[in-house]
C-alpha positions in Angstrom: 19.9 -8.5 30.6 17.9 -9.3 33.6 14.5 -11.0 33.3 12.7 -7.9 34.2 14.3 -5.8 31.4 13.8 -8.8 28.9 10.2 -8.9 29.7 10.1 -5.1 29.3 11.6 -5.6 26.1 9.3 -8.4 24.8 6.3 -6.1 25.9 7.3 -3.2 23.7 8.4 -5.0 20.9 5.1 -7.0 20.7 3.0 -3.8 21.3 5.0 -1.9 18.6 5.0 -5.0 16.2 1.4 -5.9 16.7 0.4 -2.3 15.8 2.6 -2.0 12.9 0.7 -5.1 11.5 -2.8 -3.5 12.3 -1.8 -0.4 10.8 -0.8 -2.1 7.4 -3.7 -4.3 7.3 -6.1 -1.2 7.9 -4.1 0.8 5.1 -3.6 -1.9 2.6 -6.9 -4.0 2.6 -9.6 -2.3 4.9 -9.6 1.6 4.0 -9.1 1.1 -0.1 -12.1 -1.3 -0.2 -14.6 0.4 2.2 -14.6 -2.6 4.5 -16.5 -1.6 7.7 -14.8 -2.4 11.0 -15.2 -1.9 14.7 -12.9 -0.4 17.3 -11.5 3.3 17.1 -10.8 2.4 13.4 -14.2 2.1 12.9 -15.0 5.4 14.4 -12.6 7.0 12.5 -13.7 5.6 9.3 -17.3 6.8 10.2 -16.0 10.4 11.1 -13.8 10.6 8.0 -17.1 10.7 5.7 -18.3 13.9 7.5 -14.8 15.3 8.5 -12.1 16.2 6.0 -9.0 14.9 7.9 -6.6 12.1 7.7 -7.9 9.0 9.1 -4.9 8.6 11.4 -5.8 11.9 12.8 -9.2 11.2 13.5 -8.1 7.9 15.2 -5.5 9.7 17.0 -8.4 12.0 18.5 -10.7 9.0 19.2 -7.8 7.2 20.9 -6.6 10.1 23.0 -10.1 10.9 24.1 -10.8 7.6 25.3 -7.3 7.2 26.9 -7.8 10.1 29.1 -11.3 9.1 30.0 -10.1 5.7 30.9 -7.2 7.0 32.9 -9.6 9.1 35.1 -11.9 6.1 35.7 -9.4 3.2 35.7 -6.3 4.7 37.1 -2.6 5.0 36.2 -1.8 1.2 36.1 -4.6 1.2 33.3 -2.5 4.0 31.6 0.5 2.3 31.5 -0.7 -0.7 29.8 -2.3 1.2 26.9 -0.3 4.5 26.4 2.0 2.9 23.6 -1.1 1.5 21.7 -3.0 4.6 22.1 -0.6 6.7 20.2 1.7 4.4 18.2 -1.0 2.9 16.1 -2.3 6.2 14.7 1.4 7.1 14.0 1.9 3.8 12.1 -1.2 4.1 10.2 0.2 7.5 9.0 3.3 6.0 7.7 1.6 3.0 6.2 -0.7 5.2 4.0 2.5 6.9 2.6 4.0 3.6 1.2 3.5 3.8 -2.6 1.2 1.4 -4.1 -0.1 0.0 -0.8 -3.6 0.8 -1.7 -3.2 -1.5 -4.9 -2.0 -4.8 -3.6 -5.4 -6.1 -4.7 -8.3 -5.2 -6.5 -10.6 -8.3 -5.0 -12.5 -7.4 -2.0 -12.5 -11.0 -0.9 -8.9 -11.3 -0.8 -8.9 -7.7 0.9 -11.0 -9.5 3.6 -9.3 -12.6 4.3 -5.7 -10.8 4.5 -7.4 -7.8 6.5 -9.0 -10.1 9.0 -6.1 -12.7 9.5 -3.4 -9.8 9.9 -5.8 -7.6 12.3 -6.2 -10.8 14.5 -2.4 -11.6 14.2 -1.7 -7.8 15.4 -4.3 -7.7 18.0 -3.4 -11.3 19.5 0.5 -10.1 19.7 -0.4 -7.0 21.7 -2.6 -9.0 24.0 -0.3 -11.9 24.1 2.3 -9.7 25.9 -0.1 -8.3 28.4 -0.9 -5.1 26.7 -4.1 -3.5 25.5 -4.8 -2.1 21.9 -6.7 0.8 23.7 -9.5 2.3 21.7 -13.0 0.9 22.2 -11.4 -1.6 24.6 -11.3 1.4 27.0 -15.0 1.6 26.7 -15.7 -2.0 27.6 -13.4 -1.7 30.6 -15.1 1.6 31.9 -18.4 -0.1 31.4 -17.4 -3.1 33.2 -16.2 -1.1 36.2 -19.6 0.6 36.2 -22.0 -2.2 35.5 -19.9 -5.3 36.1 -21.1 -6.8 32.8 -18.3 -9.3 31.6 -15.8 -7.3 29.4 -16.0 -10.1 26.6 -19.6 -9.2 26.2 -19.0 -5.7 26.2 -16.5 -5.5 23.5 -18.9 -7.4 21.3 -21.5 -5.1 22.0 -19.3 -2.0 21.2 -17.9 -3.4 18.3 -21.2 -4.1 16.7 -22.5 -0.9 17.6 -19.6 0.6 15.7 -20.1 -1.7 12.7 -24.1 -0.7 12.9 -23.3 3.1 12.7 -21.6 2.5 9.2 -24.2 0.4 7.8 -26.3 3.3 6.6 -23.4 4.7 4.2 -21.9 1.3 3.2 -23.2 -1.1 0.4 -24.7 -4.7 1.5 -21.5 -6.5 0.7 -19.3 -4.2 2.7 -21.3 -4.7 5.5 -21.1 -8.6 5.1 -17.4 -8.3 4.3 -16.8 -6.2 7.5 -18.7 -9.0 9.6 -16.6 -11.7 8.0 -13.6 -9.6 9.1 -14.7 -9.6 12.6 -15.0 -13.1 12.8 -11.5 -13.8 11.1 -9.9 -11.3 13.4 -11.4 -12.9 16.4 -10.3 -16.5 15.3 -6.9 -15.4 14.5 -6.5 -13.5 17.5 -7.3 -16.4 19.7 -4.7 -18.7 17.6 -1.9 -16.0 18.1 -2.6 -15.8 21.6 -2.1 -19.1 22.3 0.8 -20.0 19.8 3.6 -22.1 21.4 1.5 -22.8 24.5 -0.7 -25.5 23.4 0.5 -29.2 24.5 -0.9 -32.6 24.3 -2.3 -34.4 27.5 -2.3 -38.3 27.5 -4.3 -40.4 29.9 -2.8 -44.0 29.6 -4.6 -46.8 31.4 -2.5 -50.2 31.3 -1.5 -53.2 33.7 1.9 -52.4 32.8 1.7 -48.8 34.0 5.3 -48.9 35.7 7.1 -49.9 32.7 5.4 -47.2 30.5 5.9 -44.7 33.3 9.6 -45.5 33.2 9.9 -45.5 29.6 8.2 -42.1 29.1 10.4 -40.7 31.9 13.6 -41.8 30.3 13.1 -42.1 26.6 10.6 -39.1 26.1 12.1 -36.8 29.0 8.7 -36.1 29.9 7.0 -35.5 33.5 4.5 -38.2 34.6 2.0 -38.1 37.0 0.5 -41.4 38.5 -3.3 -41.3 39.1 -4.9 -43.8 41.3 -8.0 -45.4 39.5 -10.6 -48.3 39.8 -11.7 -50.2 37.0 -15.4 -49.9 36.3 -16.1 -53.3 35.2 -13.9 -55.5 37.4 -13.5 -53.0 40.4 -9.7 -53.6 40.3 -7.4 -50.9 41.6 -4.6 -49.8 39.9 -2.6 -46.7 38.5 -3.1 -44.5 35.4 -0.5 -42.6 33.9 -1.0 -39.2 33.0 1.7 -37.0 30.9 1.4 -33.5 29.0 3.9 -33.4 26.3 4.7 -31.2 23.2 2.8 -32.1 20.0 6.1 -33.6 18.3 6.5 -36.1 21.0 2.9 -37.5 20.5 3.9 -40.1 18.1 7.0 -41.5 20.0 4.8 -41.8 23.1 2.2 -43.7 21.3 4.9 -46.0 19.8 6.1 -46.6 23.4 2.7 -47.7 24.9 2.0 -49.6 21.8 5.1 -51.8 22.0 4.8 -52.1 25.8 0.7 -53.0 25.8 -1.2 -53.1 22.5 -4.3 -53.3 24.6 -3.6 -50.1 26.5 -6.5 -47.5 26.8 -5.2 -44.1 25.8 -7.1 -40.6 25.6 -5.6 -37.9 23.8 -6.5 -34.4 24.6 -5.2 -30.9 23.2 -4.9 -28.2 25.8 -4.6 -24.6 25.1 -1.8 -23.6 27.9 0.5 -25.4 30.3 2.4 -23.6 33.1 4.5 -24.9 36.0 7.8 -26.9 36.5 9.1 -28.5 33.2 7.1 -25.7 31.1 7.2 -22.2 32.1 9.7 -23.2 35.1 12.9 -24.9 34.9 12.8 -28.8 35.3 14.6 -30.1 38.2 16.0 -33.7 38.0 16.6 -36.0 41.1 19.2 -38.7 41.2 16.7 -41.3 39.9 15.9 -39.2 37.0 
């Protein structure tokens, strides 16, 4: 299978898997406890209080309307990245609501909020991670961004809080508070899932024995190294610093190597969210020396 087909398969599986997680979370934890939420699901929950139709049908109608509007305003490229989520999520939700006992997993609204928020974030993060969109009210944010040039992130929060606010008058104060907690958890875990497997550790090492440290990191750790020309602040001496980016599990080994060579070495350790390029997202190349 070619890289293009593999990428397409990963995208489809990510979108379908993410929407299945979203549907399960809403059916198992959000709806049974009346927890308010944003997005198209929030609009569907609001409409379900005045229209006697299944929630999945209402969400499908909302998604379909927004999808057509978004396609007219944003074009065909937008449509291709959102069409699966637009129609898959309501379908999965309809199936999830038919699972026997799904509404009885817990009678504790706090547990429902915790699990619901985490799963919602995981589902959305999985969809966004493969470069797709959840559709729904995300489309509104993209449309308003095109018209008014307001940052999409700001518009997403505005739309979500407007949808949440519209449900306040028909909900208890606890349901509102738990809804806000769900939104916070959803955002946190969405970011975690999007960065899953991409975070790395960056080390910057200053030592008089930089050549020895460089050679040991290259050979023993099999990590790339960049030498940085620096000047010490106190003595004004020119030397080199060792900069390397490694996987989290290699941190202990690198620190042990540095400490064994120069116990007085100055080391800074930074957690970075994502790394791309040769040796990480591209195949590493070895020359005769390495």
